[in-house]
C-alpha positions in Angstrom: 121.0 50.6 139.8 124.0 50.3 137.5 124.6 52.0 134.2 125.8 49.8 131.3 128.3 51.7 129.2 129.2 48.7 127.1 126.1 49.1 125.0 126.6 51.3 122.0 123.8 52.8 120.1 123.2 51.4 116.6 123.7 54.8 115.0 126.2 57.5 115.7 125.3 61.0 116.7 126.0 62.5 113.3 123.8 59.9 111.5 121.0 60.6 113.9 121.3 64.3 113.2 121.1 63.7 109.5 117.9 61.7 109.8 116.0 64.2 111.9 114.0 66.7 109.9 115.5 70.1 110.3 113.2 73.1 110.4 114.7 75.7 108.1 114.1 79.2 109.4 111.6 80.9 107.2 112.6 84.4 106.1 110.6 87.2 107.6 108.6 89.1 105.1 108.8 92.8 105.3 105.6 94.8 105.4 104.9 96.3 102.0 104.7 100.1 102.1 101.3 101.1 101.2 101.0 103.3 98.1 99.5 106.8 98.5 95.8 106.7 98.0 93.0 109.2 97.2 90.5 110.1 99.8 87.2 111.2 98.4 85.2 114.2 99.7 82.1 116.1 98.7 83.8 119.0 97.0 87.5 118.1 97.4 89.7 115.0 97.2 92.9 114.5 99.1 96.0 112.4 98.2 97.4 110.8 101.4 100.3 108.5 102.2 100.2 105.4 104.4 100.5 107.5 107.6 97.6 109.7 106.7 99.6 112.8 105.9 98.1 115.0 103.2 100.4 115.1 100.1 98.1 116.9 97.7 94.5 118.0 97.1 92.0 118.7 94.4 89.1 121.1 95.0 86.1 121.9 92.9 85.6 125.6 92.0 83.0 127.5 94.0 79.3 127.0 93.3 78.0 129.2 90.5 81.4 129.8 89.0 81.5 129.1 85.3 83.3 127.2 83.8 83.7 124.4 86.4 87.4 124.1 87.2 89.3 121.7 89.4 92.1 123.5 91.4 94.9 121.2 92.5 97.8 121.8 94.9 100.7 119.6 95.9 103.8 120.8 97.7 104.8 124.2 96.3 102.9 123.7 93.0 99.3 124.4 92.1 97.2 124.8 89.1 93.8 124.4 87.5 92.4 121.7 85.2 89.2 121.1 83.3 88.6 117.6 84.6 89.0 115.7 87.8 91.1 113.0 86.1 93.6 115.5 84.8 93.8 117.3 88.1 94.5 114.1 89.9 97.1 113.1 87.4 98.9 116.5 88.0 98.9 115.9 91.7 100.4 112.4 91.3 103.0 113.7 88.8 104.0 116.5 91.2 104.3 114.2 94.2 106.2 111.6 92.2 108.6 114.3 90.9 109.2 115.6 94.4 110.0 112.2 95.7 112.5 111.5 92.9 114.2 114.8 93.0 117.7 114.8 94.5 118.7 117.2 97.2 120.7 120.1 95.9 122.7 120.8 99.0 
């Protein structure tokens, strides 16, 4: 068997490469960081991050205590509010403030 080198292809290598569809690499998407979420409980609610670490909490006052008060705690801050919505808002504000605060030293 003999090879015939006198035959030339009808297209050159560069033209063939231009005609072939090139698969462009698709950019990898980064996993979006989950936002902190509220975990409901019977007499308390917890504010947790994506790893499950507790960032803050809201507890209902003891049974029989009047008036009914929601005690909240987040980081080094704590307080009491008259409604669950306000207590949750305080926890979220405190956590947000702590995450934005710059280190002093």
